[in-house]
N, C-alpha and C positions, 0 to 999 in steps of 0.2 A: 504494500500500500504506500503510495507516494504522498508527500505533503500536499494538501489541497492548494497551497499557494504556489506550487510549482506548475509549469505548463502541462496541459493535458497530454502532450507528446510522450511524457514519461509513464503513462498509464499502463503500457505493456512493453515488454522487452523488445528491442530491435531484432528483426529477423533477416535483414539485408544490410549491405554496406551503406546503401542510400539512407536507410532509416538510422543507422549509426551516425552518419554525418548530420542528419536532421537533429538528432538528440544532442550531439556535441555542440551544434550551433545554438541549440536552446540553452545549454549550460553557459556558453560564452555570452549570449544575450542576457541571461539571468544575472550573470556576474557583473555585466556592465550596469544593469539597472540597480543592482544592490551594492555597487562599489566594492565588489568582493575580489580578493586576490586569487580565489579559486579559478578565475578566468585565465590566469597565466598558463597553467598546465593545459587547461581545456583548449586554449587557442593553439598551442603547439601541437597537441594531440590531433586536433581536427586537420591540421595541415598534413600530418603524417598519414592519416586515414585517407585523405583525398589523394595523396601520392600512391598509396597502396591500390586504391580504386583504379587510378590511371594505369598502374602496372598490370592489374588484372585485365583491363580492357585491351592493353597492348600485348597480351600474351607473354609478359615478362616472367611470370611464374610457371612452373611445370604443370600445375593443376590449379587453374583459376577458381573453380567452384570450391575446392578444398581450402584455398587461401581465404576466400570470402567467409567460409564457415569459421575458420580460425579467427579472422578479424572480428566477426560478430560476437563470438563467444568471449573473446578477449575484451572487447570494448564494453560488453554488457556488465562485466565485473566492475569496471570503473564507474559506469553510469549508475549501476545499482548501489554502489558504495556512496556515491554522491547523494542519491535520493534518500538512502537510509540516514545519512548524516543530517540532511536537511529536515528529516522527519523526527529528529531527536533520538534515533536509534543508533546502535553501534555497528559500523562495518568492521572489517578486519583492523587489527591494532595498527598495522603499518599505515593504513589509510587515515585512521583517526589522528595519528601523529602528523601526517601531512596536512590534513584539513585544519587541525587545530592551529597550526602555525600560520595559516592564512589570516588569522585574527590578530597576529602580532606585527608590529611595525618594523622590527629590526632585521628579519631575514631579507637578504637581497633577492632579486628576481631569480638569479641562477639557483639559489638554494631552494626556492619554491619549485623550480623545474626538476631539480635533482630529487627532492622529496617525493614528487609525483612519480618520477621514474623508478625510484626505489620500491614504492608500493606496487606499481603497475607492472614493471618489467621483472624485478627480482622475485615477486610473489605471483602476480596474476598470470603472467605469460606462460610459465611452466604449467600451471593448472589448466589454462586454456588449450595448450598444445596436447596435454594428456587427455583432455576431453574431446578433442577434435577427431582423433583417429583411435583405432584399437591398438593394443600393445604391439601386435605383429605388423602394423602399418606405420608405426612411429618413425622408424628409420627412413621410410620413403618421404617423410615430411621434412627431413633435415635440410635438403637442398633449398627448398623454398623458405624455410625458417632462416637460413643464413642470408638469403637474398634481401631479407628485411634490413639487415645491417647496411647494405648498400643504399637502400632507400633512405634510411636515417642519415647516413653519411652525406648524402646529396643535399640534405636540408641544413646541415650544421653551419655551413658558411653563412647562410641567411640568418640563422639564430645569432651568430656572433655579431653580425651587422646590427641586428635589432637590439641586442644587449648594449652595444656601443651607442646606439641612439638614446637608450634609457640612461646610460652613464657615459656622457661624452668623453670623459678622460680616458675611458677604455680604448677609444680610437687611437689615442697617442701611444698607449702601452702596446697595443697590438702592432702598431706601425714600427716601433723601435725594439720591442722585446719579443715579437712573435705573437701568434694568436693564442693567448692564454686560455680563453674560454673555449675555443675550438678544441684544444688539446684535452681540456677537462671533460667536455661533453662527449667527445669521441671515445675517450678512455672509459668513461662511466658507462656509456651505452654498450660498448663492446664487452666489457667485463660483465655487465648485467645480463646481456643476452646469452653469453656463454654459460653463465650460472643458471639461467632460466632453462636452457636445453638440458643441462645435467639434472635439474629439478624435475623436468618433464619425464626424463628417463627413469628417475627414481619413483615417480608417482604412477607411471603408466601400468605396471603389473600389479599394483596394490588393490586390495578389496576396498569398497567404499569406506568402511570403518577405519582401515589402515590409512587411507588417503586423508581422512578427516584429521587424524592425529598428526600425520606428516605435515599437513598444511598449517595446523595450529603451531607446531614447532617452528616451521619456517617463518610464520608470521611474527612470532616472538623475536626471532633473530633479526628480521627486517625492521621491527619496531625499535629494537636497540640500536641498529645501525642508523636509523633516522635521527637519533639523538646526536650521533657523531656528525651528521650533515648539518644539524642545527647549531651544534656547539663544538666546533673543531679545535678545542683547546684555547689557551689564553691568547697566544700570538695569532692563531687563525681567526679567532673571534675579533681581535683588534683590527686586523686587516679588513675583515668583512664589515666591521663597523664604519671604517673610513670610507669604504666603497658605498655603504648604505647612505651615508651623509651626502654623497655626491649624486646618488641616483634620483631620478624623477620620483616624486611622491604621488603623482597623479595616477591612480589605479586605472581609471578608464583609458587614459592616454597610453599607458603601458600595455594594456590588453590589446588596444588597436594596433600598436607597433608590432606585437607578437603575432597578430593575425596576418 
């Protein structure tokens, strides 16, 4: 059951990639209307999903219908978590950690994106892959699973430019010191997706009850890791604090930049 104040588009789970994009768009628009930092991750995620749709249409993946099925199962975990949180219910702990931080002023935009990636890729993606195909078909999915890395990598340069627009000094650092955010995002995405594949292989042969326990254990791990993203030690937090003071504080404008 979704929050009555949320758009009616969330009344049923998405069944196609077009419906996923429609629901992600609704989250972005809701975030704009409510001045919510939840829109940061949603805006990036919608762009990724649109690129996946283009890849399916252009026969980039080995099995387009299977990739759409994976995309829908994967996205529904995020959308459902969003709806639960807005309804005052608890989604997975890793999503609670990410969503809770959207109410705080101090995290920089990159931290919000990494917190979303932590919950969605480190936890949700492995679950979605294991649910998309049977255990004996999982290995056949790996090629398309890895192609997602290339889709993500193609978007990272754009994300770096957007972050530089939110924090103008970043343009100077990237020009003279290299693309710091690009390296961070690429490294994080690659590590996360590799871990997600390992998690999918672990989950796939398990019984429903065993999966439930394995997911709960993984969720606890990712919730703990989200605290590292939010509070990376004294010096890390000091640097992030300096960045935050230079970032745009206009949430609506930042969402529109990330779009």
